[in-house]
C-alpha positions in Angstrom: 0.0 0.0 0.0 1.4 3.4 -1.0 1.7 6.3 1.5 -1.0 8.1 -0.4 -3.4 5.2 -0.1 -2.6 5.0 3.6 -3.4 8.7 4.0 -6.7 8.4 2.2 -7.7 5.6 4.5 -6.7 7.6 7.5 -8.9 10.5 6.4 -12.0 8.4 6.4 -14.2 7.8 9.5 -12.5 5.1 11.5 -14.3 2.0 12.7 -13.2 -1.0 14.8 -14.3 -4.6 14.8 -15.0 -5.7 18.4 -14.2 -9.2 19.5 -14.9 -10.5 23.0 -13.2 -13.6 24.3 -14.7 -15.5 27.2 -12.1 -16.0 30.0 -13.6 -17.5 33.1 -11.3 -17.5 36.2 -11.5 -21.2 36.8 -11.5 -22.3 33.1 -9.6 -20.1 30.7 -9.1 -21.4 27.2 -5.7 -22.3 25.9 -3.9 -19.6 24.0 -3.7 -21.3 20.6 -7.3 -22.3 20.7 -8.3 -18.7 21.5 -6.1 -17.4 18.6 -7.6 -19.8 16.1 -11.1 -19.1 17.3 -10.7 -15.4 16.9 -9.4 -15.8 13.4 -12.4 -18.0 12.5 -14.7 -15.4 14.1 -13.4 -12.7 11.7 -14.0 -15.0 8.7 -17.5 -15.8 9.9 -18.6 -12.2 10.1 -16.9 -11.4 6.8 -19.0 -14.1 5.1 -22.3 -13.8 7.1 -25.3 -12.9 5.0 -25.9 -9.9 7.2 -22.5 -8.5 6.1 -23.2 -8.8 2.4 -25.2 -7.0 -0.3 -28.2 -5.4 1.5 -27.6 -7.1 4.8 -28.1 -5.1 8.0 -24.4 -5.1 8.8 -23.2 -4.5 5.2 -22.8 -0.7 5.4 -20.8 -0.9 8.7 -18.6 -3.6 7.2 -18.0 -1.5 4.1 -17.2 1.6 6.2 -14.8 -0.4 8.4 -12.9 -2.0 5.5 -12.7 1.4 3.6 -10.6 2.9 6.5 -7.9 1.2 8.6 -8.8 -2.4 9.4 -8.8 -2.2 13.2 -9.8 -4.9 15.6 -9.9 -4.8 19.4 -10.2 -7.8 21.7 -11.8 -7.5 25.1 -12.5 -10.1 27.7 -15.6 -11.1 29.6 -16.7 -13.7 32.1 -19.9 -14.7 33.9 -22.7 -12.1 33.6 -20.5 -9.9 31.4 -20.3 -12.6 28.8 -24.0 -13.4 29.0 -24.9 -9.7 28.5 -22.5 -9.4 25.6 -24.5 -12.3 24.0 -27.6 -10.1 23.9 -26.0 -7.7 21.4 -26.1 -8.5 17.7 -23.1 -10.6 16.7 -21.8 -14.1 16.1 -20.4 -16.5 18.8 -17.7 -18.9 17.5 -16.5 -21.8 19.5 -13.2 -23.7 19.4 -12.2 -26.7 21.4 -12.5 -24.6 24.6 -12.5 -21.0 23.5 -15.6 -18.9 22.9 -15.2 -15.6 21.0 -18.1 -13.3 20.0 -17.6 -10.9 17.1 -19.7 -7.9 16.6 -20.4 -5.7 13.6 -18.0 -2.7 13.3 -18.6 0.4 15.5 -17.1 3.9 15.3 -13.7 4.1 17.0 -15.2 6.4 19.6 -18.7 4.9 19.6 -18.5 1.6 21.3 -21.8 0.3 22.9 -21.6 1.0 26.6 -21.8 -2.7 27.5 -18.7 -3.5 25.4 -16.9 -0.4 26.4 -17.0 -1.5 30.0 -15.1 -4.7 29.2 -11.4 -4.9 29.9 -8.7 -5.1 27.2 -6.0 -6.1 29.7 -6.0 -9.5 31.4 -6.1 -11.6 28.2 -2.9 -13.4 29.0 -3.3 -17.1 28.2 -1.1 -20.1 28.0 -0.9 -23.4 26.2 -0.8 -26.3 28.6 0.9 -28.4 25.9 2.6 -27.7 22.6 0.1 -27.5 19.7 -0.1 -30.6 17.6 0.5 -31.0 13.9 -1.3 -28.8 11.5 -4.4 -30.6 10.3 -4.6 -31.6 6.6 -6.4 -28.9 4.6 -5.9 -26.2 7.2 -4.6 -22.7 6.5 -1.7 -21.7 8.7 -1.3 -18.3 10.4 2.4 -18.1 11.2 3.4 -15.9 14.1 6.5 -13.8 14.2 8.9 -15.6 16.7 10.6 -12.3 17.6 7.6 -10.5 19.0 6.1 -10.7 22.5 2.4 -9.9 22.4 -0.4 -10.4 24.8 -3.0 -13.0 23.8 -5.6 -10.3 23.1 -3.2 -8.4 20.8 -2.2 -11.7 19.1 -5.9 -12.6 18.6 -6.4 -9.3 16.7 -3.4 -10.1 14.6 -4.6 -13.6 13.7 -7.9 -12.0 12.8 -6.0 -9.7 10.4 -4.1 -12.6 9.0 -7.3 -14.6 8.3 -8.9 -11.6 6.6 -5.9 -10.9 4.3 -5.9 -14.6 3.4 -9.6 -14.5 2.5 -9.1 -11.5 0.3 -6.2 -13.2 -1.5 -8.0 -16.4 -2.2 -9.5 -17.3 -5.6 -13.3 -17.6 -5.5 -13.3 -21.4 -5.8 -10.8 -21.8 -3.0 -12.8 -19.5 -0.8 -15.9 -21.5 -1.4 -14.2 -24.8 -0.5 -12.6 -23.3 2.6 -15.9 -21.8 3.8 -17.8 -25.0 3.2 -15.2 -26.9 5.2 -15.7 -24.6 8.2 -12.6 -22.4 7.7 -10.0 -25.0 9.0 -6.9 -23.2 10.2 -4.0 -23.4 12.6 -1.9 -20.8 14.4 1.7 -21.7 14.9 4.9 -19.8 15.8 7.4 -20.0 13.0 11.1 -20.8 13.6 13.3 -17.8 12.9 14.6 -19.4 9.7 11.1 -20.2 8.5 9.9 -16.7 9.4 12.6 -15.1 7.3 11.6 -17.2 4.3 7.8 -16.5 4.8 8.2 -12.8 4.9 9.6 -12.8 1.4 7.4 -15.6 0.0 4.7 -13.4 -1.5 2.1 -14.7 1.0 -0.2 -12.2 2.8 1.7 -10.4 5.6 0.2 -8.5 8.4 2.1 -5.3 9.2 0.8 -3.7 12.4 0.0 0.0 12.6 1.7 0.1 16.0 -1.2 1.6 18.1 -0.4 -0.8 21.0 2.3 -3.0 22.3 4.6 -3.1 19.2 6.4 -0.7 16.9 4.6 0.5 13.8 5.3 -1.6 10.7 6.1 -4.8 12.6 5.3 -7.9 10.7 3.2 -10.1 13.0 1.6 -12.8 10.9 2.1 -14.5 7.5 -0.9 -16.4 6.2 -0.3 -19.6 4.3 -3.0 -21.0 2.0 -4.7 -24.3 3.0 -2.6 -27.3 1.9 -3.0 -31.0 1.7 -0.5 -33.4 3.2 1.0 -34.2 -0.1 1.7 -30.5 -0.8 3.2 -29.8 2.6 
């Protein structure tokens, strides 16, 4: 993207895509499961009928994508989570994780219920190393040199999934959607990361609003592959 294109996007009204992850004190989800679930949540709202054509969310989705593509992840538990479920949105579940994604809102116009939720406190861990990437899954590769909170990383995997969706041919999109958007989030080795960033695959470059410096490459998105292609 040229600097002029960036400037034009900055001049437009700014919107944000809210995501809320359920983190109960006694049963938090694993980190990788939360990262994968947030990525699928973004894909689900991008492809939902309400986001397309004359759907009720279509204008908000267009306005959001015409400006900077911002996503913010907040956490909720108990009654907070139940109340968040009353607002229009889509809840996506992983193995343990639950993430609710909402149609875009103005940057300074969050619904009060969501604005009260905390951004901090989204630190999550993996009790065990993630297993092999499933056959047919896309892979969202994380930069091994960055230390980001789980909430920040969830926003980045959402970006990565969105860029991958945009880059896919229509036939591949259809097949991936019909399969339920299988994907995996993994941290690349330094050697693999160096190769991925010059591979021509979609690369997420963060705007640097929080946690990391502007322009940092956070995620490289790899198209779904079969075992024989891996």
